[in-house]
N, C-alpha and C positions, 0 to 999 in steps of 0.2 A: 322372542328370544334372539332371533337373527338380527333384528333391528338394533337391539341392545348391544350385541357384539360388534356390529358395524359402527355404531356410534362410538363405542369404546376404542375401536381401532383407528377410526378416521379423525376423531376430535383432536388427539394430540398432534397429528400431522397438520391439521389446519392451524393449530396454535403455533407450531414451529415455523410454518411458512410466514405467518404474520410477524413473529418475532424476528425472523431473518430479514424481512423487508424493513421492519423498523430499525434494526441495527444498520442495514445498508444505508437507509435514508439518514440516520444520525451521523454516520461516518462521512457521507457526502456533504452534509451540512457543516461538519467540523472542518473538513478540508477546504471548503470555500470561504471560511471566515477570515483567514489570514494568509500571509506568505509563510512558507516552510523552508527549512534548511536541514541538511544532514546533521546528525549527532554522530560524528565519526568514531568517537571512543565507544559509544554504546553499540555501534554497528560491529566493531571489532570484537567486543565482548560477546555479542550474540553469535557471531560466526564461530568464535572459539568454543563456546558452550555446546554448539550443535553440529559442528562440522570441522574437519581437520584437513580440508582440501587446500593445498598451498596455491594452486592456480586461481581459485576463487578469491583467496585472500589478496593475491597480487593485483587482480583485476579491481577488487573493491578499493584497495589503497590508492590505486591510480585515479579511480573515479572520485574518491573523497578529496584528493588533492586538486583535481580539476574543478570540483564544486566549491572550493574555498572562496568565500566572498560572494557566492551565488545563492540563489534561492528559487523555489518552485512556487508557481501560482496555479492552483487548481480552480479554473473558472467554472461557474455554475453550468455553462453550456457544454461541458465535457472537453473543452480545449485546455491544454496544458502549456504553460510557458515556463521555460527554464532560463532564468536571467543570470548570466555570468558577467564578470567585469568587461570582457571584450567581445562577447557574442551572445545572441539570444537564440534559443532553440524552441521550436514549437512541437506540439504533439497532441495526443488525446489521452483521456483517462476515463475510467468508469469503475463503479463498485457493484459487484453482484455476487451473491452466494458465498460470502466470506472471502472474496478475492478482490484485490485492487489491481486493475489492469492499467498498465502504462505503456503507451506506444509513442515513441518519438518519431517524428516524420522521417520516412526513409528507412525505418527499421521494423522489426516484427513486434507484435504485442507480447509483453512480458506480464504473466499473471502471477502476482505475488499473493500467497495466502496471508490473510490478516491474522497476526498473532494477538494483538490487543491494541486498543486505542482509547484516548481520552482527549479532552480539549487542548492538552499541552504535550501530547506525545502520540505518535502512530508507529507501531512496530510491525514490520512485514518480514515474512520468511523468504527463503530462497524459492524461486519458481520451480515447478515440477521437473522441468528439463535441466535444471541446474545450470542454466545459461547466464544467470545473474547472481546476485548476492543479497543477503538480508539488508533491509533498509530501516533506519530509524529517523523519523522526521520530528523536528521540534519547531515551534514558532520562530521565525526569523525576526530580528528587530526591524521595526519600520522606520 
């Protein structure tokens, strides 16, 4: 009886861990297949739907404007390149436990909860400390 109860309790946990790992691996695979850019309009819609903080909106609009014409490259080795028309920025990225971590060199890691993703769209929420803003990535033209 005890063994049956233990199996009933632990089996779903083992399955969840496996699914979480598979989802993490799938997102990492998707991110490394192409260059990505912001979908600024979708980011503003996501912010408006979930948050009314004007300071975050101002910061996000500035960043969207700075990223105009630029794109993100998520390299398989965990390095991140942000290529802008006049400057290249480097950093690191990783995916774990439903969070995409982005750290630009010289800054702190920003842990964005993953809302949803597919091969042509990645939606991220505001980090827990609210020091960033939601991000929506779509493939950039090559």
